[in-house]
N, C-alpha and C positions, 0 to 999 in steps of 0.2 A: 541508611544505605551505605554499603561498603564500596570503596573505590579500589580498583586493582592497584597493586603496588606499582610505583613509578609514574602514575598518572597524576597530573596537576589538578587542583581544584578549579572549578569554573572561573572565568574572568568576570570581574565586577564591571560596573559601568565605566570606571576610569581605565579599564584595560589591564589592571593588575590582578593577579590571582588573589582570591579571597579565601579565607579559611574559617574564621570564627562564624561569620554570618552564613557562609556557604553550607555549613553543616545543618543549620536551622532551616535554610532555604531548601536544601535537599530533602530534609525530613518533611517539610511542608508540601513539597512537590510530590513526594512519594505518597503522602496521605491523600492528596488530590487525585492522583492516578488510581489509588486503591478505591476511593469513593466512586470514581468514574467507572472502574471495572465492576464494582458491585451493582451500580445503577444499570450498566449495560447488561449484566447477567439477568437482572430482574426484568428488563425490557424483553430479552430473548425468551424468558419463561412465559411472560404475558402473551407475546405474539404467537409462540408455539402452541400455547393452550387455545388461543382464539382460532388458529388455523387448523388445529387438530393433528399436529404431528409432533413426534418426540424429537428432541434435539440432542439428547445424550442419555446414556444409561442402558441402551439396547444395542446389541451387536449390529443389527441391520442399520441402525442410525449411525453408528460409528463408521461402518463401511461406506454408507452413502456420503457422510460428511468428508471422509478421507478421499473418496473418488472425486467429489466436487472440488475440494481444495487442490488436489493434484492437477485437475483439469484447468482451473482458473489461475492457480498460483504456482504453476510448474516453473520450469527453468527460465522462460523468457516473458510470459505474460505480465508478471508484476512490473518488470522493467519497462515494457511497452506501455502499460497503462499509466505508470507514474511519469514517464517521459512525456507522454501525450498530455497528461493532466498539467504538468508543469509548463509545457510550451504552448498549450492550447491547440496548436495545429502543427503537425510535423510530417515531413515528406519521407518517402521510403529510404532514400539515400541518407538523409539526416539521421534516421533511426539506425541505419546500418553503421554509421560512424559513431553514434552514441553507445551502441551496444557492442562493445568490443568483444570479438570472438564469435559473433553470430554470422552464419553464412546467409547469403541472399535467399537460398532455397528454404532454410529454416525460418527466416524472418517472414517470408511470403506465406508460409504455412501457418505460422502463429498469428499473423495479421488476419488471415482468412478465418481461423478458428475464433478469434475475438470478434470479428464481424458477425459470424454465425451465432455467437452467444449474445449478441446485442450490446456489446461494450463499445465497439469502434464503428465509426462511419468512414467509409472510403469515398473521398471526393475527387473526381477526375476533373482536372483543370484543362480547358481547351487552350493549348499552346503547341508550339512545335519545338521540340518533341512534347507530347502530352505529359503532364505532371500529375502526380497523385499526392494528395494531402490527407492525413488521417486526423480526425477529431473524435472526441468521446461523445457517445450518446449519453443521455441522462443516467442510464444504468452504470456505465463505466465511470462517469464523474462521481456518482454516489459511492461506488466501491473505493475510488481513490480518496474521497473525503472521509469515509469510514476508516480507512487505513492511516490517515494522518495522526490520530491519537496514538496508535501503535508505534509509528515511526518516531513521534516525539518522545514517547516513553523510552523507547530503546536508545535514542540519541542521548537522553538525559541520564539513563541508568548505566550506560556503558562508557561514560566520559572518564 
């Protein structure tokens, strides 16, 4: 694995930057991610065959997959899902503060979209004034968990 120029090697347990063992560790980690990617690809092939749909190789499949990815992983849904997953439960105002640059109108629309897709649950708390907390349904939690290896890989490969 190549590191961009100017980047330090990862820190070891003692907090100092490592170099000799970090190259071997990086290679080992890259191999683990490669094996995980291969196993994931085999899983997708198996499930696709069982369910009777193609997952790649056909124009219609590519278009369907792109449309799905744009809808679920567009500008703000990823941030909303990951924030809710990390915090377990989050209010509208808290999300607005976390997601720098999102307007209340856009946040409200994205939250409604994620509710309709079955990712988020809107919980109204009886208080004065009423408060709203968002949590993930199982589907949203699973998407966040499936994304964890991708995030971990990107964090380690872009150090």
